[in-house]
C-alpha positions, -999 to +999 in steps of 0.1 A: -573+100-007-566+094-044-535+110-043-537+134-082-502+138-108-495+174-093-482+152-057-457+132-072-425+154-076-409+170-107-386+143-120-361+167-133-359+177-088-364+145-073-359+111-089-399+092-089-396+061-065-413+032-078-426-004-065-440-031-088-460-058-069-478-095-083-476-125-097-463-135-132-485-113-153-466-083-140-429-101-137-427-114-171-411-157-167-387-165-193-387-136-212-352-124-216-333-113-196-343-132-163-335-122-131-303-145-110-326-154-090-350-176-106-373-179-077-392-152-089-385-161-131-389-121-133-376-104-167-356-068-168-382-064-198-417-070-179-439-037-178-428-023-154-389-023-158-399-005-196-420+018-178-394+026-150-371+042-180-398+056-196-407+072-164-376+080-154-382+065-124-361+047-099-378+013-096-383-020-068-395-048-085-408-072-061-437-091-087-429-126-086-443-156-105-467-180-087-473-149-063-506-150-045-526-118-027-510-135+006-477-127-005-480-091-002-479-097+034-462-135+037-431-146+032-429-164-002-413-199+002-407-191+035-377-170+025-386-138-001-399-109+023-435-103+020-439-079-013-458-046+006-419-042+027-406-030-004-434+004+003-425+036+019-432+070+027-414+079-002-427+057-025-445+074-053-460+052-079-473+016-069-484-008-099-506-040-082-510-067-101-526-101-083-549-122-079-556-153-109-530-178-087-558-172-057-582-190-078-555-216-092-572-202-129-536-210-145-541-248-131-575-251-139-566-241-173-549-272-184-576-288-172-593-274-203-567-290-231-589-309-256-569-319-287-602-336-304-637-315-309-666-319-289-676-347-282-647-365-276-631-353-245-644-335-214-656-299-209-637-283-184-664-259-178-688-285-172-668-304-146-662-272-121-698-256-125-714-292-118-738-292-097-753-254-100-721-245-081-688-227-103-658-240-085-632-211-099-656-181-093-664-188-062-633-182-052-628-156-068-655-141-049-637-157-017-605-134-031-622-100-035-626-086-002-587-101+003-574-084-020-595-049-007-576-052+024-550-059+006-552-025-013-556-009+021-520-017+039-505-008-002-522+028+010-511+024+047-477+019+041-476+040+006-499+068+017-480+094-009-483+073-041-507+072-063-521+034-067-521+018-106-545-012-102-540-035-131-561-063-146-557-088-167-555-092-207-579-105-228-562-139-233-588-158-258-613-139-283-655-154-276-654-191-286-621-192-284-603-202-320-595-243-317-578-264-327-553-236-332-552-233-294-567-264-283-597-254-261-634-262-269-655-228-273-672-233-238-642-239-223-626-209-240-657-184-233-659-199-193-620-191-190-623-156-203-646-151-182-634-161-148-600-138-160-633-106-166-645-113-132-614-113-113-605-078-135-638-067-126-636-071-089-594-058-092-615-029-108-638-020-082-619-024-052-595+001-067-625+026-077-636+027-042-599+035-026-597+062-054-572+041-072-561+041-108-578+010-129-556+001-161-574-022-183-551-051-196-580-065-211-584-036-237-546-034-245-551-071-259-584-072-281-570-087-312-536-096-296-548-128-279-538-163-281-559-165-311-540-141-331-516-143-354-480-146-337-468-120-350-495-098-334-500-119-299-494-101-267-505-130-246-486-170-257-508-197-262-501-231-249-476-232-268-456-201-269-440-191-302-419-163-288-398-163-255-420-164-228-443-187-208-473-206-218-505-182-212-483-150-200-475-117-216-448-116-238-420-089-245-446-074-269-473-072-247-455-063-214-443-028-241-481-024-245-488-030-212-459-005-196-474+019-223-507+018-207-487+020-176-477+053-180-502+071-195-523+064-164-493+076-144-493+108-158-527+112-163-550+141-144-580+127-142-583+114-109 
């Protein structure tokens, strides 16, 4: 059942309790300032932190770089508590950004680098779709029901919360921008297509549960890794700002936070 904005407590009476779940797209690896516990490479200028300040919320940020959906319910590195342990009946707002690591997308993206134009090199799209199969696409299909089950557990543990499920950004524009980013056009289209598929599955499962989907892909159009460095929300293979390669930078996190705040306050559920 959807939770409306009117069910959230007034900030003047009771501070909003906000829990952020997710992977590096939420944690913000290398963006200053990093948590002294370096296991998760989490920034205090990531989108959860910025959104919490805007909302006047008390934030519990358990996002962790490299996290997969299983880390929501299992111990990461055998040490860190399951992320969902941060939830309770008193939680008012939850954000969830996860899924890309389940398919190994970022690892596969590194195999798509080609310093020379076609045909000198190998297409990762050709390799990953050889024999009529789609290696990463099939892994996304296998992940989707697990993600849905995780959202059910979020709702069980935080029954009174508004839950915002985010997608991932538009990392690269159609056909890429070789050689600015050393990925061939067809490989750029393949990789972004997989990212879009992950976001589409996340949207589908969020909508089915009355949870709001926050479209980070729309936020980053024109601010992808092909944009001028001053306009980038997402860093390329060689970062131009202090942030991890192929991850949001501080400017991107601020834009994501604005979208999250707007969604948290929307009454259109």
